[in-house]
N, C-alpha and C positions, 0 to 999 in steps of 0.2 A: 775769582779774584781778578781785580782789574790790574792790568801792567800798562805803564806809561809807553815802553820801549815797542819798537817794530822788530821783532827778531825773526831770523832765518828759520829757525826750527820752532814752530809754535806747538803748545802744549796740546791744542786739540788735534792736532795730526797724529798723537800717540794715544789718543782714547782707546782704551780696551787693551792696552799693551801693559801689563801689570807694573805699576811703579813709576812708567815713564811721565805720564802726564801731570801727575799730581808733583813729581819731583822736580819737574821743569818749571812748574809754577812757581814752587818755593824757591828754586835757583834765581829765576828772573826778579822775584821780588827782592831776594837778599842781595843781587846785583844793583838793582836800583837804589835800594837803601845804601849800600855802600858807596853809590857814586854820590847820592845826595849828603850822607853825613859825614863819610871819610873818617871814621873813627877805627882804632884797633879792634874794637868789639865787632863791627859790623864786617870788617875785613876778614876777622878769623871766621864769623859765621859762615861767610860766602864760601872760603875756602874749605871749611868743614864739610859743608854740605856738597861742594863740589867733589870732594872725595867718594862721599856717598852715591852721587849721581854717576860719576865716572863707573863705579862698580855695577850700578842698576844697568847702565847702557851695556857694559860688558856681559853680564847675565842674559840680557836680551839678545845680545849678538851669539853667545854660545847656545841658548835655546832655539835660536834659528828666527826670532821676530824681526831682527835688523841683519840685513847683510853686512858683512865685513866691512866693505867701503863706506857703506852710509854711517856705521858706527864710528869710524875712524873720522869721518868728516864731521859728525857730530861733536865727537870729544874735541877735536882740533878747535871748532868754533867756539865751544863753550870754555875752552882753555884761554882762548885768546881773550874773551871776556874777564875771566878771572884775572889775567895779567894785565888788563888794560889799565 
């Protein structure tokens, strides 16, 4: 999937980490769609996926694939995008 934005956390940085890479791609595509369309549906889809991604990041943290500091920073960065 081709994304337009230049993001701090790229999906390819998480290849091999269960769910992270694919979910980041979906998140960024939904983010770009929401910025372009600004509809209630695009906003809902982005926020809904953000909740799923938040839990995926938390799971990878608990499993030891992400250290707590990195997990916190990723969640914080993505939350800023959601609330942008």
